[in-house]
C-alpha positions in Angstrom: 30.5 80.2 -27.4 32.4 82.6 -24.4 35.9 82.3 -23.6 36.7 79.1 -21.6 36.6 78.7 -18.1 40.3 77.9 -16.7 42.1 74.8 -18.0 42.8 72.7 -14.3 40.8 73.5 -11.4 41.9 71.7 -7.6 39.2 70.8 -5.4 38.6 73.2 -3.0 40.3 72.9 0.2 38.1 71.4 3.2 39.6 74.1 5.4 42.6 77.0 5.6 44.8 74.6 7.2 45.0 72.7 3.8 46.3 74.9 2.1 49.7 75.5 3.8 50.4 71.6 4.5 52.7 69.6 2.4 53.2 66.3 1.5 55.0 63.4 3.4 58.3 64.4 1.3 58.0 68.1 3.0 56.6 69.9 -0.9 54.4 72.2 -0.1 50.4 71.1 -1.5 50.4 74.1 -3.9 53.8 73.4 -5.4 52.6 69.9 -6.3 49.8 71.1 -8.0 51.3 74.0 -9.8 53.8 71.7 -10.7 51.3 69.6 -12.6 49.3 72.9 -14.4 46.3 72.8 -11.6 44.9 76.6 -10.0 45.1 75.7 -6.6 41.7 77.1 -4.5 40.3 77.2 -1.5 36.8 76.8 0.3 36.3 79.9 2.6 33.2 80.3 4.0 33.0 79.1 7.7 29.4 76.3 7.3 26.4 76.8 8.5 23.9 79.0 11.1 20.4 78.5 11.7 17.8 81.8 10.7 16.4 82.5 13.2 13.0 82.5 13.0 12.8 80.1 9.9 11.5 76.0 9.4 15.9 75.4 10.1 16.7 77.0 6.7 20.4 78.3 7.0 22.9 80.6 6.4 26.6 80.1 4.7 29.1 82.4 7.4 32.2 83.8 7.3 32.0 87.4 5.5 34.0 88.2 9.4 37.7 88.9 8.3 37.2 87.8 4.9 39.5 90.0 3.5 42.5 89.8 5.1 41.8 86.1 5.0 41.7 86.4 1.0 44.5 88.4 0.8 47.2 85.5 2.9 45.6 82.7 0.7 45.9 84.5 -2.5 49.8 85.3 -1.2 50.3 81.4 -0.7 49.1 80.5 -3.6 45.4 80.5 -4.0 44.3 81.8 -7.2 39.9 80.2 -7.2 37.8 80.8 -3.6 34.3 78.2 -2.7 31.5 79.1 -1.1 28.6 77.4 -0.9 25.0 78.8 -0.3 22.4 75.5 1.0 18.8 75.9 -0.4 16.0 73.8 -0.7 12.8 73.1 -2.8 10.3 76.1 -1.2 12.8 78.3 0.4 11.4 81.2 2.7 12.3 84.5 0.6 14.3 85.1 4.5 16.5 82.4 3.5 16.7 83.1 -0.7 17.8 86.1 -0.1 20.7 85.7 3.3 22.6 83.3 1.3 22.5 85.7 -2.2 23.7 88.3 -0.4 26.4 86.6 1.1 27.7 85.0 -2.0 27.5 88.3 -3.4 29.3 89.9 -0.1 31.7 87.1 -0.6 32.2 86.8 -4.7 33.6 90.7 -4.3 35.8 90.7 -1.6 37.3 87.8 -3.3 37.4 89.3 -6.8 38.5 92.3 -4.9 41.6 90.1 -3.1 42.6 88.5 -6.5 40.7 84.8 -6.3 38.0 84.1 -9.2 35.0 83.2 -6.9 33.1 79.8 -7.4 29.7 81.0 -6.5 27.9 78.0 -5.5 23.7 78.5 -4.7 23.2 74.9 -4.1 19.0 73.3 -3.7 19.5 70.6 -2.1 18.1 67.4 -3.3 16.4 66.3 -0.3 13.5 63.8 0.3 10.1 64.0 0.0 8.0 64.7 -3.9 9.1 66.9 -5.5 8.8 67.1 -9.0 11.6 68.3 -10.9 9.3 70.9 -12.8 9.1 72.4 -9.2 13.0 72.0 -8.6 13.2 73.8 -11.8 10.6 76.4 -10.8 12.6 76.7 -7.3 16.2 76.8 -8.9 15.3 79.4 -11.2 14.5 81.6 -8.5 17.1 81.1 -6.5 19.4 81.7 -8.8 18.1 84.8 -10.3 18.1 86.5 -6.9 21.8 85.1 -6.7 22.3 87.0 -9.5 20.6 90.0 -9.0 23.0 90.5 -6.0 25.6 89.9 -7.5 24.9 92.7 -9.9 24.2 95.6 -7.0 27.9 94.5 -5.6 29.4 95.2 -8.9 30.6 92.0 -9.3 32.7 91.3 -12.5 30.3 88.3 -14.1 32.6 87.9 -16.9 35.4 86.4 -13.4 33.3 83.8 -11.8 32.0 80.2 -12.2 29.0 79.1 -11.2 28.8 75.7 -9.1 24.4 75.0 -9.2 22.9 71.8 -9.1 20.9 69.9 -12.1 17.0 69.7 -11.4 16.5 66.7 -9.5 13.2 65.1 -8.9 12.9 64.7 -5.0 14.4 61.3 -3.8 11.2 59.7 -2.8 9.1 60.7 -6.3 10.0 59.2 -9.3 13.6 59.1 -11.2 14.2 61.0 -14.0 16.0 60.5 -16.8 18.8 62.3 -18.6 16.9 63.6 -20.9 14.3 64.9 -18.5 16.8 66.2 -16.2 18.7 67.8 -19.5 15.5 69.3 -20.5 14.7 71.4 -17.5 18.3 72.4 -16.1 18.9 73.5 -19.4 15.9 75.5 -19.6 16.6 77.0 -15.8 20.0 77.8 -17.1 19.0 79.7 -19.9 16.3 81.5 -18.0 18.8 83.0 -14.9 22.1 83.0 -15.8 24.1 85.5 -17.9 26.0 84.7 -20.9 29.0 86.8 -19.7 29.2 83.7 -17.1 32.4 81.4 -18.4 31.7 78.6 -16.9 28.8 75.8 -15.2 30.0 73.9 -13.2 27.9 71.6 -11.7 28.0 69.6 -8.5 26.4 66.2 -8.2 24.4 66.8 -5.1 24.1 63.1 -3.8 23.8 61.6 -7.4 26.2 58.6 -8.7 29.0 58.2 -10.5 27.5 57.1 -13.5 24.4 59.2 -12.6 25.6 62.5 -12.6 28.1 61.5 -15.8 25.2 60.4 -18.1 23.0 63.5 -16.8 26.1 66.1 -17.6 26.7 64.4 -20.8 22.4 64.5 -21.8 22.9 68.5 -20.6 25.8 69.1 -23.3 24.2 67.1 -26.4 21.2 69.3 -25.2 22.5 72.3 -25.3 25.5 72.8 -27.4 26.3 76.4 -28.1 25.6 77.5 -25.0 27.4 81.2 -23.9 28.5 78.9 -21.1 31.2 75.9 -20.6 29.1 73.5 -19.2 31.6 71.1 -17.1 31.5 69.6 -13.8 32.8 69.8 -10.3 32.2 66.9 -8.0 33.0 65.6 -5.4 31.3 62.9 -4.2 30.6 61.4 -8.0 34.1 61.9 -8.5 35.9 59.9 -5.9 33.8 58.0 -3.6 34.6 54.3 -5.8 38.5 55.7 -5.8 37.8 56.0 -1.4 36.5 53.2 -0.8 39.2 51.1 -2.8 42.1 53.3 -1.1 40.8 53.0 3.0 43.4 54.9 3.5 45.3 51.8 3.4 48.7 51.9 1.2 48.6 48.7 0.6 45.4 48.9 -1.4 47.5 51.7 -4.2 47.5 49.2 -7.1 44.1 48.7 -6.6 43.0 52.0 -7.9 
């Protein structure tokens, strides 16, 4: 088993300003996290832009000035960064190469400034009746290109974390069982992710809390001796119910 990934990670901040904010009591968020043994991190991309000449495919922006921003984030207390690339089943070679290049340059710049890069090539769960086998094929193809570019840019794979999708069928196709999700996801990872990567932190990608939990459990059971730490980096599947219950109302805190 590879060395463990960091014990606790804060969810990446939605904007740079969050890293510099404080609680209602005036305590910097960074200090609150550090006091609980949590490493703060930040999302450093600036969003998606349509790639000309494609059918609405996107590339992630934010490389301009990224080095200076990363330097400032590290000084503020951030210790990891996140960059999300959005792809789909059937992505064009233009979209794959454009996003793989951006992920590699981002990772290179983040490492040069002391930040652990979370590399997120997400094959989004979309409409359509494509099969889980098709998702696995395209996920493997995309991850392979991403790691080829990471190597081209001399990114230290031992010092990154990967945040990919699980292999799932399209939204209009029959739902796959946890065992099927584990089978194809494990196969895809084994074929395309080098053992040097310390941790694979799966995103929930539109799955419910229960579905994402059962699928992750099946993954770990299917590959108990994986060379990477198989864990989660969920957003909605981790906090959706909590946020709905709270609804921004202090009176609802007791219900949590």
